[in-house]
C-alpha positions as CSV (number, residue, x, y, z in Angstrom):
1,M,-7.4,-8.9,-6.8
2,T,-4.2,-10.2,-8.4
3,E,-2.9,-8.4,-11.5
4,P,-1.8,-10.4,-14.5
5,G,1.8,-11.5,-14.3
6,Y,2.0,-11.2,-10.5
7,S,1.7,-14.2,-8.3
8,S,-0.1,-13.9,-5.0
9,G,0.2,-17.6,-4.4
10,N,3.5,-17.6,-2.6
11,A,3.6,-18.5,1.1
12,G,4.7,-15.0,2.2
13,T,1.7,-13.3,0.6
14,A,-0.7,-16.0,1.9
15,A,0.7,-15.6,5.4
16,A,0.5,-11.8,5.1
17,R,-3.1,-11.9,4.0
18,A,-3.9,-14.2,6.9
19,A,-2.2,-11.9,9.4
20,L,-4.0,-8.8,8.0
21,V,-7.5,-10.2,7.6
22,A,-8.5,-8.7,11.0
23,F,-7.8,-5.2,9.6
24,A,-10.2,-5.5,6.6
25,G,-12.8,-3.1,8.1
26,R,-10.4,-0.9,10.1
27,F,-11.0,2.6,8.7
28,D,-9.2,4.0,11.8
29,V,-5.9,2.3,10.6
30,V,-6.3,3.6,7.0
31,S,-7.2,7.1,8.2
32,E,-4.2,7.2,10.6
33,F,-1.8,6.5,7.7
34,L,-3.6,8.9,5.3
35,D,-3.5,11.7,7.9
36,A,0.2,11.2,8.7
37,P,2.2,8.9,6.5
38,F,5.5,9.7,8.4
39,G,6.2,9.7,12.1
40,R,5.1,7.6,15.0
41,H,2.2,5.3,14.3
42,S,-0.1,3.2,16.5
43,A,0.8,-0.5,17.2
44,D,-1.9,-1.6,14.8
45,L,-0.7,0.6,11.9
46,S,2.9,-0.3,12.6
47,F,2.0,-4.0,12.3
48,V,0.2,-3.5,9.0
49,L,3.1,-1.4,7.6
50,D,5.7,-4.0,8.7
51,V,3.7,-6.8,7.0
52,M,3.2,-4.7,3.8
53,R,6.9,-3.7,3.6
54,S,8.1,-7.3,4.2
55,Q,6.5,-8.7,1.1
56,P,8.5,-9.9,-1.8
57,T,9.8,-7.2,-4.1
58,A,8.2,-8.8,-7.3
59,G,5.1,-6.9,-8.2
60,K,5.2,-4.5,-5.3
61,W,4.5,-0.8,-5.7
62,F,7.2,1.7,-4.5
63,T,8.0,5.4,-4.8
64,I,10.5,7.2,-7.0
65,M,11.5,10.9,-6.8
66,T,11.5,11.9,-10.5
67,K,12.4,15.6,-10.0
68,P,14.4,16.6,-7.0
69,Y,12.0,17.3,-4.1
70,S,9.2,18.4,-6.4
71,E,7.8,15.4,-8.2
72,W,7.3,11.8,-7.2
73,R,5.9,8.7,-9.1
74,A,4.9,5.3,-8.0
75,A,6.3,2.3,-9.8
76,R,5.9,-1.4,-9.7
77,W,8.6,-4.0,-9.7
78,S,8.6,-6.6,-12.5
79,P,7.6,-10.2,-11.7
80,D,11.3,-11.1,-11.2
81,G,11.7,-8.1,-8.9
82,L,14.7,-6.8,-10.9
83,D,13.2,-4.1,-13.2
84,I,10.4,-1.5,-13.2
85,A,7.4,-3.1,-14.9
86,E,5.1,-0.1,-14.9
87,M,4.7,3.5,-13.6
88,A,1.6,4.9,-12.1
89,P,-0.2,7.2,-14.5
90,V,0.0,10.2,-12.3
91,C,2.7,12.4,-10.9
92,F,2.6,13.5,-7.3
93,R,3.8,16.9,-5.9
94,T,4.6,15.7,-2.4
95,R,6.2,12.6,-1.0
96,E,3.3,12.2,1.4
97,D,0.8,12.0,-1.5
98,V,2.8,9.3,-3.4
99,E,3.2,7.3,-0.1
100,R,-0.6,7.5,0.4
101,W,-1.2,6.1,-3.1
102,V,1.3,3.3,-2.6
103,F,-0.3,2.4,0.8
104,K,-3.7,2.2,-0.9
105,Q,-2.4,-0.1,-3.6
106,R,-0.7,-2.4,-1.1
107,W,-3.8,-2.4,1.1
108,Q,-6.0,-3.5,-1.8
109,H,-3.5,-6.2,-2.8
110,L,-3.2,-7.7,0.6
111,I,-6.4,-6.9,2.5
112,G,-9.0,-5.9,-0.1
113,A,-11.2,-2.9,-0.6
114,L,-10.4,0.1,1.5
115,P,-12.9,0.4,4.4
116,L,-15.4,3.2,4.3
117,Q,-15.6,5.8,7.0
118,E,-18.4,5.1,9.4
119,S,-21.1,7.8,9.3
120,D,-22.9,9.3,12.3
121,D,-25.9,10.0,10.1
122,E,-29.0,8.0,10.7
123,V,-30.7,6.6,7.7
């Protein structure tokens, strides 16, 4: 789950993972963000976002507007948190789309695989 060159062993990340473990199977929280990245969110999603956003800068994904109001990219901070270490391989046409991508990366880093939507179909 940890990428080369990025430490997940710091106390902040360990505490964040412990705080977020209860959300591992919560498709409703993921779906809420993916449906509406901006605006008011439930208490559960607000908690998850607060923990994600409070993580150390080093190695964290963030968004950059690369063309005024028409193109966004995701980038990742270097291990020292001072420079950009890498850019996501795709450009996004909306701020919402790049925010969704970054959310998924942070979720996978701190919580694990994205939960699957429960199906009403009987097997």
